[in-house]
C-alpha positions as CSV (number, residue, x, y, z in Angstrom):
1,M,-11.4,21.3,18.0
2,L,-12.8,25.1,16.1
3,C,-12.2,26.0,12.5
4,S,-14.1,28.1,10.1
5,I,-15.9,28.1,7.0
6,Y,-15.8,29.7,4.0
7,K,-18.1,29.9,0.7
8,S,-16.5,30.7,-3.0
9,T,-16.5,33.2,-4.4
10,K,-15.3,31.8,-7.4
11,K,-16.7,27.8,-7.4
12,D,-20.2,27.1,-6.5
13,G,-21.0,24.3,-3.9
14,A,-17.2,24.7,-2.4
15,Y,-15.8,25.5,1.0
16,L,-12.9,26.3,2.7
17,Y,-12.3,24.9,6.4
18,V,-9.7,26.5,8.1
19,A,-8.4,25.9,12.0
20,K,-7.9,29.9,13.0
21,K,-10.6,32.1,11.7
22,D,-9.0,34.7,8.7
23,D,-6.0,32.9,8.7
24,F,-5.4,31.6,4.9
25,S,-1.7,31.1,5.9
26,R,-1.2,27.4,4.9
27,V,-3.9,27.5,1.9
28,P,-1.7,27.2,-1.1
29,E,-1.9,30.2,-3.4
30,A,-3.0,28.5,-6.5
31,L,-6.0,27.0,-4.7
32,M,-6.9,30.5,-3.4
33,Q,-7.0,32.2,-6.4
34,M,-9.3,29.4,-7.7
35,F,-11.3,29.5,-4.5
36,G,-11.9,34.1,-4.8
37,K,-12.5,36.1,-2.0
38,P,-13.3,33.8,1.1
39,N,-16.6,34.6,2.4
40,P,-17.3,33.7,5.7
41,V,-20.0,31.7,6.5
42,M,-19.5,30.5,10.4
43,T,-17.2,28.8,12.7
44,I,-17.6,25.8,14.3
45,K,-16.5,23.2,17.4
46,L,-15.9,20.1,15.7
47,E,-15.7,17.7,18.5
48,G,-18.8,15.5,18.4
49,R,-20.5,17.3,15.2
50,Q,-21.5,16.0,12.4
51,L,-21.5,17.4,9.4
52,A,-23.6,17.3,5.6
53,Q,-21.3,16.4,3.1
54,V,-17.9,15.7,4.6
55,D,-16.5,13.3,7.0
56,V,-16.1,15.5,10.6
57,E,-12.7,13.1,11.1
58,K,-11.2,13.5,7.2
59,V,-11.9,16.9,8.0
60,K,-10.2,17.6,11.3
61,T,-7.5,15.2,9.6
62,A,-6.6,17.7,7.3
63,L,-6.7,20.3,9.6
64,I,-3.8,19.2,11.6
65,D,-2.2,17.7,8.6
66,D,-2.5,20.7,6.2
67,G,-4.2,23.4,7.6
68,Y,-7.2,23.4,5.7
69,F,-9.4,21.2,3.6
70,L,-11.6,21.5,0.7
71,Q,-14.7,20.7,0.4
72,L,-16.0,20.6,-3.5
73,P,-19.5,19.8,-4.6
74,P,-20.4,16.3,-5.5
75,P,-20.0,15.4,-9.6
76,V,-23.3,16.8,-11.4
77,E,-24.9,13.4,-12.5
78,N,-25.3,12.7,-15.9
79,L,-28.5,11.5,-16.5
80,L,-28.0,10.3,-19.8
81,E,-25.7,7.7,-19.7
82,Q,-27.5,6.5,-17.0
83,H,-30.5,6.4,-18.6
84,K,-28.8,4.6,-21.3
85,A,-27.1,1.9,-19.4
86,R,-30.8,1.0,-17.5
87,K,-32.4,0.4,-21.0
88,R,-29.1,-2.0,-21.5
89,E,-30.0,-4.3,-18.5
């Protein structure tokens, strides 16, 4: 299975995976507005591949079921809260 990956122009660290290059027909309009103009990053074959920040099986399932997969950056760690929690221990 091939997929094309696009980087968001509005949300840093957000990537949109679609099953067909430049085919955003199954991506909700509200998501496209939030995402901004998709900048192409690459087209890859998913079989036998590992992805750095997401499970490739989740991507494949989403592409089949929904026609797209949205990868968001991990949440920012709250270092102050972590420090407070350690001090309480």
